[in-house]
MARRO-822078 format. One record per residue (C-alpha): residue in three letters; x, y, z. Coordinates in steps of 0.001 Angstrom, whole numbers, plus 500000, padded with zeros to 6 digits. Each point is the difference from the previous one (the first is absolute). Last residue first. Layout:
% MARRO-822078
ALAXYZ ...
END
This chain:
% MARRO-822078
ASN527294489711515554 LEU497365497878501707 LEU500326496772501959 THR497128497576500338 GLY498902497231502379 ALA496945497957499041 LEU497227498422502089 ASN497272502278498701 ARG502062503108500619 GLU503186500436501983 ILE502310502881499236 PRO503767499837500522 GLU501424503471500781 SER500280502289497052 ILE503114500909498024 ASP500789503450498589 ASP501987499724496746 ALA498394503110498488 ASN498482502247502651 LYS496576500380501581 LEU499004496421500769 ALA496657500437501807 PHE498158499545496689 ALA501207496403499759 ALA499325499150503653 LYS496406501211499834 GLU499388498224496687 PHE501348496695501300 GLU497888500123503145 PRO496893501077498052 VAL500167497207497378 MET501008501491496649 ARG498226502098497393 ASN498107502222502428 VAL502210503015499390 GLY502315500159497012 PHE502326497528498326 PRO503310500000498104 GLN500878496515498674 LEU501896497769502421 MET503771499461500305 GLY501143496916501948 GLY503305499769498113 ASN498175499694496699 ARG499998496175500028 ALA498632500191503541 SER497004502080498920 GLY498019497249498289 PRO501575497192502022 ASP498659501289503340 ASN501593497581502495 SER503015502285500340 GLU503400498540500973 ASP502423499900497067 LYS498553502639497678 ALA498995502223502925 LEU503438499571501611 LYS501611501128496740 ALA497744503061499808 PHE500649500963503640 ASP503806499860499666 GLU501788499102503224 GLY501113502946502126 ASN499772498768503567 GLU496519501495500379 ILE498928497956496976 LYS501374496818501586 GLU498164500844503250 ALA496703500351498126 ILE500575496582498396 LYS500524498468503457 ILE496783501635501243 ILE498149498524497016 GLN501309496524500792 ARG499194500305503718 HIS496399500861499111 THR499793496939497804 ASN501190497843502927 GLU497450501615502323 GLN497227499201497528 GLU501214496417499707 GLU499984499615503788 LEU496488501429500246 THR498871497460497446 ALA499515501002496392 ASN496779499041498237 GLU501793500688496708 PRO503652500881500619 PHE500609503605501071 LYS501172502175497166 LYS503219502000499912 LEU499686503045497759 ILE502737502434499069 HIS498806503351498742 ALA500827502732497511 VAL498190503305500051 GLN498356502465497641 VAL497683502679501341 LYS496981501771498597 GLY498105503144500927 VAL499857500921503667 ALA496957502202499540 PRO499708502702502662 ARG498009498632502946 ARG496405499223500919 ALA498440498074502861 LEU497209497634501040 VAL497420500655497302 LYS496988497725500464 VAL498163498717496949 ILE496622498281499800 HIS499381497857496945 TYR497141498741497836 GLY500312497569497085 TYR502640499144497412 SER498848502450497298 THR500264502735502611 ARG497507501482502474 ILE501200501904503056 PRO498263499713503380 ALA500556503176502052 SER503623500719500825 ILE501771499710503344 LYS502127502751501552 GLY503349499647501744 VAL501846502199497529 PRO497566502253498149 LEU498352498386496973 SER500631501512496554 TYR503149498163498912 MET499094496432500899 ALA496333500571499092 LYS500920501011496450 GLU502290496982499736 LEU497135497727500995 PRO497689501469497325 PHE502880499926497441 VAL500940496322500214 VAL503212499317501923 MET503716500516499343 GLN499797503074497795 GLY501077502368502797 THR501808498646503066 LEU499357497286502540 TRP501393499171503421 GLY498525497092501905 ILE496904497954499237 TYR498782499414503560 GLY496591498314499856 GLY500491498301503351 ASN503270498403498840 GLU499298496291500459 LYS496234499832499573 ALA500287502727497353 SER502292498037497665 ASN497237498369497956 ASP498125503276499525 GLN496416499163500878 SER499953502352502964 VAL497554499026502758 GLU501678498737503169 ARG503640500924499443 ALA498943503406498669 VAL497856500654503086 LYS502950499384502311 ALA502368502057497838 PHE497619502985499972 ASP499440500017503762 GLU496371500417500999 GLN497664502934500728 LYS499662501989496763 LEU501289496966498117 ARG496842498101500866 LYS497816502508498131 GLU502175499700496881 ILE499682496210500208 GLU496216500346499959 LEU500282502260496952 MET502223497389498349 GLN497363497339500446 LYS497433502338498424 TYR502321500482497011 VAL500367496242499601 ALA496211499565499885 LEU499574502907497586 THR502547498552497598 ASP498334496605500054 ALA496572501577499338 PRO501472501999497097 VAL501213496773498297 ALA503500498640500531 ASN501624498137497113 ARG502571498584502458 PRO498974500771503549 LEU501270503305501433 GLN502888499876502430 LEU500141501686503372 SER503193501830500872 ILE501457501576503148 ILE503094502102499336 SER502965501250502025 VAL502214502790498714 GLU503422501619500111 ALA500146502765497397 ASP503007500942497897 GLU500485503485498520 LEU501647501504496914 LEU498108497667497653 ARG496803501622501234 GLN501196503405498795 TYR500635498577496531 GLN496488498538499851 GLU498451503346500906 SER502080501793497374 ALA498959497465497361 LEU496357500316501063 GLN500106503805499719 GLU501784499841496652 ASP497390497600498638 LEU497186502209501313 GLU501429503057498257 LYS500597498023496828 ASP496408498761499814 VAL500220497669497034 LEU496797499308498065 PHE500031503224497961 PRO503642499544498967 GLU499195496433498828 VAL497044500838497742 ILE501952501399497067 GLN502565497220499893 ALA497303497345500440 ARG498006501487497132 TYR503004499968497717 GLY500620496317500754 SER496330499106499612 TYR499954501695496595 GLU503061498053498883 ARG498476496713501091 LYS496626500855498437 PHE501689500972496728 SER501891496711499794 PRO496852498039500848 LEU498128501621497049 THR496624501537500859 ASP501015503620499353 LEU501019499067496457 GLY496368499147499183 LEU500154501537496522 ALA497275502499500912 GLN501914500846503181 ALA503143500701498004 GLU498014502194497607 LEU498489501977502870 VAL503429500516501565 LYS501404501142496667 LEU497165502494499625 LYS500654501383503488 PHE503682500486499191 LYS499242501677496701 THR497618502408501727 PHE502520500852502734 LEU502744500660497476 GLU497769502329497983 VAL498726501742503135 TYR503606500364501159 GLU501079501835496882 ASP497086502419500161 LEU500589500629503721 ASN503679500681499515 LYS499237502573497289 ARG497120501652501871 ASP501854500502503271 LEU499970498408503479 THR503090499553502139 ASN500899497299502559 ALA503508499788498516 SER499886496231500527 ASN496871499644497868 ASN499189496297500342 LYS498163500240503335 PHE498595503368498958 TYR498296498490496969 ILE498860496798501731 TYR498289501832502866 GLU498515502684497745 PHE498582497379497619 GLU498344498023502779 SER498600503139501676 LYS498526501309496746 THR498260496750499207 VAL500795497496497264 VAL496988497883498938 ASN500751496623498463 ASP497628498570497377 GLY502405500706497170 ILE501905503044501138 LYS497723502581501570 MET501340503397500896 LEU500078502661502690 THR497137498833502236 PRO499365502362502913 ASP500588499022503669 SER497040501607501772 ASN500320503208502040 GLN499797502531497160 ALA500839503386501477 LYS503606499668499035 ALA499593502009496808 GLY501833498861496908 CYS503735500092499336 PHE500926496382500501 ALA496815498588498549 PHE500014502470497102 ALA503467498899498992 VAL498909496369500188 VAL496957500567497784 LEU501926501968497416 THR502768497428499835 LEU497567497149499464 VAL498218501890497230 PHE503229500929498320 LYS501335496437500059 ARG496782498757498444 MET500339502489497171 
END
């Protein structure tokens, strides 16, 4: 008899007039009220044929009622409070929620944007001011105001000159804030965004990162050079080398260059002559590297070698002579 009553009510709910605006109650199981909209949603979700007839409806009402009764019994027994149930429930919930939290269109847009940035290198200079450790809002505001004053100066003064005077990057006093060539995924996102959005020759407004405030100047752009792998032979100047010792080291590297030109094996000379023990044992071979991973002179010479077995001229950097292959 109870099945008949439930069936009659549901059939009436589906077939009745649509004038009623409220969500009518179809049945009550225990203390739980089941509304028309709830039942319709679950019925059509589980009815793959998406059809409605009396026979299917009768069968589903019986299944639905048994399911609801089982849920009530489980709750009465406290099964919904067990750690094992909570873990399983959390897992299902995470699976259901994930598609709603992921913006696929935005993800694809960002991935495309990142790929395009990897196709281009940018040559940049940066002025940086650091924030105090555990900075409070007043500290942040003070640093920001300093950066605004620097921004004003840059409208009339040379970027490198100002960088040497005010930038808190340790290398700025030597290089005038010049960072060199960079490519995508090499710096924090706010700086990368400026690198690829600023016109060449332009200077950014102050940019906030977790490190502090920065002003970026884009000097040039070029197609990405990717990575290169080279071998090198290093002859170091002695510590605190005199001019005579430097000249002697230079003669040694020139002599090695002449041996290579005369056909001697580069890898063997690297093992015998190089002062870089890490690469010498591998015939001078270094791991592949991209932009801004080596000192500028070395990087420039390495990427200038266009063909396999090309040899550079000796390069001097920080009191050291180097040959590249």
